[in-house]
N, CA, C and O atoms as a GROMACS GRO file, in nm:
protein
  304
    1MET      N    1   3.753   6.797  13.019
    1MET     CA    2   3.643   6.899  12.885
    1MET      C    3   3.464   6.860  12.942
    1MET      O    4   3.388   6.768  12.973
    2VAL      N    5   3.475   6.992  12.926
    2VAL     CA    6   3.333   6.957  12.960
    2VAL      C    7   3.259   6.969  12.774
    2VAL      O    8   3.305   6.996  12.663
    3LYS      N    9   3.100   6.924  12.840
    3LYS     CA   10   2.998   6.892  12.786
    3LYS      C   11   3.001   7.015  12.722
    3LYS      O   12   3.088   7.075  12.786
    4PRO      N   13   2.959   7.094  12.632
    4PRO     CA   14   2.852   7.148  12.554
    4PRO      C   15   2.716   7.150  12.563
    4PRO      O   16   2.645   7.065  12.508
    5THR      N   17   2.657   7.278  12.654
    5THR     CA   18   2.482   7.202  12.625
    5THR      C   19   2.406   7.232  12.481
    5THR      O   20   2.442   7.309  12.392
    6SER      N   21   2.275   7.139  12.487
    6SER     CA   22   2.198   7.123  12.388
    6SER      C   23   2.078   7.269  12.348
    6SER      O   24   1.964   7.277  12.302
    7ILE      N   25   2.183   7.368  12.397
    7ILE     CA   26   2.075   7.450  12.499
    7ILE      C   27   2.165   7.562  12.430
    7ILE      O   28   2.284   7.546  12.459
    8THR      N   29   2.133   7.701  12.321
    8THR     CA   30   2.222   7.805  12.313
    8THR      C   31   2.105   7.943  12.349
    8THR      O   32   1.988   7.919  12.376
    9ASN      N   33   2.145   8.047  12.346
    9ASN     CA   34   2.046   8.130  12.394
    9ASN      C   35   2.106   8.287  12.371
    9ASN      O   36   2.228   8.307  12.374
   10ASN      N   37   2.008   8.397  12.346
   10ASN     CA   38   2.089   8.503  12.367
   10ASN      C   39   2.070   8.631  12.474
   10ASN      O   40   1.996   8.728  12.458
   11ILE      N   41   2.176   8.596  12.609
   11ILE     CA   42   2.149   8.646  12.687
   11ILE      C   43   2.211   8.748  12.698
   11ILE      O   44   2.152   8.844  12.749
   12ARG      N   45   2.421   8.772  12.635
   12ARG     CA   46   2.417   8.842  12.527
   12ARG      C   47   2.344   8.971  12.475
   12ARG      O   48   2.321   9.077  12.532
   13THR      N   49   2.328   8.946  12.404
   13THR     CA   50   2.224   9.065  12.362
   13THR      C   51   2.163   9.138  12.391
   13THR      O   52   2.155   9.256  12.355
   14LEU      N   53   2.072   9.044  12.508
   14LEU     CA   54   1.938   9.062  12.515
   14LEU      C   55   1.988   9.150  12.678
   14LEU      O   56   1.903   9.237  12.696
   15ARG      N   57   2.094   9.152  12.794
   15ARG     CA   58   2.149   9.232  12.864
   15ARG      C   59   2.182   9.417  12.739
   15ARG      O   60   2.169   9.538  12.759
   16PHE      N   61   2.226   9.333  12.624
   16PHE     CA   62   2.298   9.521  12.626
   16PHE      C   63   2.146   9.567  12.567
   16PHE      O   64   2.074   9.650  12.622
   17MET      N   65   2.128   9.524  12.495
   17MET     CA   66   1.900   9.601  12.471
   17MET      C   67   1.824   9.667  12.628
   17MET      O   68   1.755   9.765  12.655
   18ALA      N   69   1.877   9.558  12.702
   18ALA     CA   70   1.850   9.571  12.824
   18ALA      C   71   2.000   9.711  12.891
   18ALA      O   72   2.104   9.695  12.956
   19GLY      N   73   1.931   9.838  12.826
   19GLY     CA   74   2.010   9.880  12.907
   19GLY      C   75   2.135   9.864  12.969
   19GLY      O   76   2.158   9.884  13.089
   20GLU      N   77   2.222   9.825  12.876
   20GLU     CA   78   2.381   9.728  12.882
   20GLU      C   79   2.356   9.678  12.960
   20GLU      O   80   2.444   9.702  13.043
   21MET      N   81   2.221   9.551  13.041
   21MET     CA   82   2.337   9.568  13.185
   21MET      C   83   2.380   9.433  13.206
   21MET      O   84   2.353   9.320  13.166
   22THR      N   85   2.479   9.507  13.306
   22THR     CA   86   2.627   9.395  13.316
   22THR      C   87   2.574   9.253  13.331
   22THR      O   88   2.459   9.215  13.306
   23GLN      N   89   2.703   9.160  13.388
   23GLN     CA   90   2.680   9.033  13.359
   23GLN      C   91   2.682   9.008  13.530
   23GLN      O   92   2.663   8.894  13.572
   24ALA      N   93   2.704   9.111  13.614
   24ALA     CA   94   2.701   9.081  13.757
   24ALA      C   95   2.598   9.176  13.760
   24ALA      O   96   2.529   9.119  13.845
   25GLU      N   97   2.538   9.274  13.733
   25GLU     CA   98   2.365   9.334  13.755
   25GLU      C   99   2.297   9.186  13.715
   25GLU      O  100   2.270   9.119  13.814
   26LEU      N  101   2.269   9.130  13.598
   26LEU     CA  102   2.145   9.019  13.567
   26LEU      C  103   2.238   8.956  13.708
   26LEU      O  104   2.240   9.044  13.794
   27ALA      N  105   2.320   8.817  13.757
   27ALA     CA  106   2.276   8.755  13.834
   27ALA      C  107   2.282   8.843  13.991
   27ALA      O  108   2.303   8.781  14.095
   28GLU      N  109   2.270   8.927  13.989
   28GLU     CA  110   2.214   8.995  14.084
   28GLU      C  111   2.112   8.979  14.084
   28GLU      O  112   2.061   8.894  14.157
   29LYS      N  113   2.031   9.067  13.990
   29LYS     CA  114   1.889   9.010  13.980
   29LYS      C  115   1.786   8.870  13.988
   29LYS      O  116   1.683   8.835  14.045
   30VAL      N  117   1.893   8.813  13.884
   30VAL     CA  118   1.812   8.697  13.877
   30VAL      C  119   1.882   8.585  13.985
   30VAL      O  120   1.913   8.470  13.954
   31GLY      N  121   1.898   8.644  14.116
   31GLY     CA  122   2.042   8.518  14.249
   31GLY      C  123   2.165   8.448  14.182
   31GLY      O  124   2.242   8.380  14.250
   32LEU      N  125   2.178   8.463  14.075
   32LEU     CA  126   2.329   8.367  14.099
   32LEU      C  127   2.484   8.433  14.061
   32LEU      O  128   2.533   8.543  14.038
   33THR      N  129   2.510   8.346  14.068
   33THR     CA  130   2.736   8.391  14.049
   33THR      C  131   2.684   8.479  13.913
   33THR      O  132   2.581   8.462  13.848
   34ARG      N  133   2.766   8.554  13.899
   34ARG     CA  134   2.884   8.637  13.743
   34ARG      C  135   2.919   8.536  13.692
   34ARG      O  136   2.906   8.503  13.574
   35GLN      N  137   2.996   8.443  13.831
   35GLN     CA  138   3.030   8.333  13.700
   35GLN      C  139   2.954   8.185  13.636
   35GLN      O  140   3.002   8.102  13.559
   36THR      N  141   2.810   8.191  13.704
   36THR     CA  142   2.749   8.117  13.656
   36THR      C  143   2.622   8.173  13.504
   36THR      O  144   2.563   8.116  13.412
   37ILE      N  145   2.636   8.325  13.559
   37ILE     CA  146   2.568   8.389  13.387
   37ILE      C  147   2.742   8.370  13.276
   37ILE      O  148   2.750   8.392  13.155
   38ILE      N  149   2.799   8.349  13.321
   38ILE     CA  150   2.866   8.356  13.247
   38ILE      C  151   2.910   8.231  13.188
   38ILE      O  152   2.925   8.231  13.066
   39ALA      N  153   2.939   8.091  13.272
   39ALA     CA  154   2.900   7.974  13.220
   39ALA      C  155   2.784   7.990  13.150
   39ALA      O  156   2.829   7.963  13.039
   40ILE      N  157   2.670   8.014  13.131
   40ILE     CA  158   2.593   8.027  13.056
   40ILE      C  159   2.488   8.115  12.891
   40ILE      O  160   2.389   8.117  12.817
   41GLU      N  161   2.636   8.177  12.938
   41GLU     CA  162   2.611   8.280  12.859
   41GLU      C  163   2.654   8.183  12.717
   41GLU      O  164   2.589   8.170  12.613
   42GLN      N  165   2.801   8.116  12.758
   42GLN     CA  166   2.887   8.016  12.693
   42GLN      C  167   2.852   7.920  12.645
   42GLN      O  168   2.913   7.886  12.543
   43GLY      N  169   2.732   7.826  12.698
   43GLY     CA  170   2.656   7.725  12.675
   43GLY      C  171   2.796   7.579  12.774
   43GLY      O  172   2.902   7.529  12.738
   44ARG      N  173   2.755   7.572  12.833
   44ARG     CA  174   2.925   7.593  12.917
   44ARG      C  175   2.834   7.501  13.063
   44ARG      O  176   2.838   7.408  13.143
   45TYR      N  177   2.765   7.604  13.020
   45TYR     CA  178   2.634   7.558  13.231
   45TYR      C  179   2.442   7.567  13.105
   45TYR      O  180   2.386   7.653  13.036
   46SER      N  181   2.425   7.472  13.132
   46SER     CA  182   2.251   7.494  13.116
   46SER      C  183   2.164   7.530  13.253
   46SER      O  184   2.152   7.443  13.340
   47PRO      N  185   2.098   7.673  13.269
   47PRO     CA  186   2.069   7.694  13.378
   47PRO      C  187   1.898   7.580  13.387
   47PRO      O  188   1.844   7.523  13.292
   48SER      N  189   1.856   7.583  13.530
   48SER     CA  190   1.777   7.508  13.539
   48SER      C  191   1.639   7.570  13.535
   48SER      O  192   1.645   7.692  13.551
   49LEU      N  193   1.497   7.515  13.515
   49LEU     CA  194   1.450   7.549  13.404
   49LEU      C  195   1.436   7.736  13.535
   49LEU      O  196   1.478   7.847  13.502
   50GLU      N  197   1.360   7.699  13.677
   50GLU     CA  198   1.299   7.817  13.770
   50GLU      C  199   1.437   7.941  13.791
   50GLU      O  200   1.429   8.039  13.866
   51ALA      N  201   1.579   7.900  13.691
   51ALA     CA  202   1.637   7.984  13.619
   51ALA      C  203   1.629   8.037  13.536
   51ALA      O  204   1.648   8.158  13.536
   52ALA      N  205   1.590   7.956  13.406
   52ALA     CA  206   1.614   8.023  13.293
   52ALA      C  207   1.465   8.116  13.328
   52ALA      O  208   1.467   8.228  13.278
   53PHE      N  209   1.370   8.090  13.388
   53PHE     CA  210   1.277   8.163  13.406
   53PHE      C  211   1.321   8.318  13.485
   53PHE      O  212   1.331   8.411  13.406
   54LYS      N  213   1.336   8.338  13.572
   54LYS     CA  214   1.374   8.424  13.660
   54LYS      C  215   1.526   8.521  13.506
   54LYS      O  216   1.481   8.629  13.467
   55ILE      N  217   1.620   8.498  13.463
   55ILE     CA  218   1.640   8.519  13.348
   55ILE      C  219   1.615   8.622  13.224
   55ILE      O  220   1.660   8.733  13.195
   56ALA      N  221   1.512   8.523  13.158
   56ALA     CA  222   1.411   8.542  13.054
   56ALA      C  223   1.261   8.678  13.152
   56ALA      O  224   1.160   8.738  13.116
   57GLN      N  225   1.317   8.667  13.243
   57GLN     CA  226   1.194   8.839  13.353
   57GLN      C  227   1.219   8.890  13.374
   57GLN      O  228   1.131   8.970  13.408
   58THR      N  229   1.376   8.948  13.396
   58THR     CA  230   1.417   8.982  13.426
   58THR      C  231   1.509   9.049  13.330
   58THR      O  232   1.565   9.155  13.360
   59LEU      N  233   1.524   8.990  13.220
   59LEU     CA  234   1.522   9.067  13.079
   59LEU      C  235   1.442   9.094  12.989
   59LEU      O  236   1.487   9.121  12.878
   60GLY      N  237   1.309   9.094  13.011
   60GLY     CA  238   1.188   9.100  13.035
   60GLY      C  239   1.140   9.095  12.843
   60GLY      O  240   1.125   9.158  12.738
   61VAL      N  241   1.136   9.004  12.894
   61VAL     CA  242   1.186   8.868  12.737
   61VAL      C  243   1.100   8.786  12.790
   61VAL      O  244   1.079   8.789  12.912
   62GLY      N  245   1.009   8.661  12.667
   62GLY     CA  246   0.964   8.582  12.724
   62GLY      C  247   1.103   8.437  12.717
   62GLY      O  248   1.215   8.482  12.694
   63LEU      N  249   1.101   8.377  12.723
   63LEU     CA  250   1.237   8.231  12.786
   63LEU      C  251   1.248   8.250  12.615
   63LEU      O  252   1.321   8.334  12.562
   64GLU      N  253   1.122   8.115  12.511
   64GLU     CA  254   1.105   8.153  12.351
   64GLU      C  255   1.277   8.183  12.311
   64GLU      O  256   1.360   8.102  12.271
   65GLU      N  257   1.294   8.375  12.349
   65GLU     CA  258   1.382   8.467  12.358
   65GLU      C  259   1.492   8.437  12.381
   65GLU      O  260   1.607   8.463  12.346
   66VAL      N  261   1.428   8.364  12.461
   66VAL     CA  262   1.640   8.365  12.559
   66VAL      C  263   1.719   8.240  12.486
   66VAL      O  264   1.825   8.214  12.430
   67PHE      N  265   1.622   8.193  12.518
   67PHE     CA  266   1.738   7.972  12.552
   67PHE      C  267   1.649   7.897  12.404
   67PHE      O  268   1.527   7.903  12.391
   68GLN      N  269   1.721   7.846  12.328
   68GLN     CA  270   1.719   7.761  12.243
   68GLN      C  271   1.766   7.606  12.242
   68GLN      O  272   1.884   7.573  12.247
   69TYR      N  273   1.652   7.508  12.233
   69TYR     CA  274   1.716   7.412  12.252
   69TYR      C  275   1.723   7.312  12.103
   69TYR      O  276   1.624   7.272  12.040
   70SER      N  277   1.784   7.301  12.088
   70SER     CA  278   1.887   7.219  11.885
   70SER      C  279   1.973   7.099  11.947
   70SER      O  280   2.093   7.086  11.926
   71PRO      N  281   1.876   6.992  12.047
   71PRO     CA  282   1.974   6.847  12.036
   71PRO      C  283   2.090   6.848  11.900
   71PRO      O  284   2.089   6.876  11.780
   72GLN      N  285   2.178   6.803  11.995
   72GLN     CA  286   2.307   6.769  11.901
   72GLN      C  287   2.276   6.650  11.813
   72GLN      O  288   2.208   6.555  11.854
   73ALA      N  289   2.330   6.658  11.685
   73ALA     CA  290   2.278   6.512  11.649
   73ALA      C  291   2.431   6.414  11.680
   73ALA      O  292   2.548   6.450  11.696
   74PRO      N  293   2.362   6.276  11.678
   74PRO     CA  294   2.440   6.130  11.741
   74PRO      C  295   2.607   6.140  11.630
   74PRO      O  296   2.605   6.205  11.526
   75LYS      N  297   2.676   6.100  11.656
   75LYS     CA  298   2.762   6.153  11.579
   75LYS      C  299   2.857   6.016  11.524
   75LYS      O  300   2.916   5.930  11.588
   76GLN      N  301   2.842   6.039  11.372
   76GLN     CA  302   2.846   5.940  11.352
   76GLN      C  303   2.990   5.873  11.334
   76GLN      O  304   2.999   5.753  11.309
   0.00000   0.00000   0.00000
């Protein structure tokens, strides 16, 4: 089982706002695979800092508009 990350994102929404960009187009522009973009969008994988900046730049927004960090509360 894959542990969900504490990083959430708005990539899917922002892709559509950027001319309905596909996952494949975003992946090509930032130098990642489509599978990696899918995993990031679904919160199954946290991108490197460099990849996060590339994604934000490609989508034409600031990093904080794409990614949000919300630490998970400890389980009791």
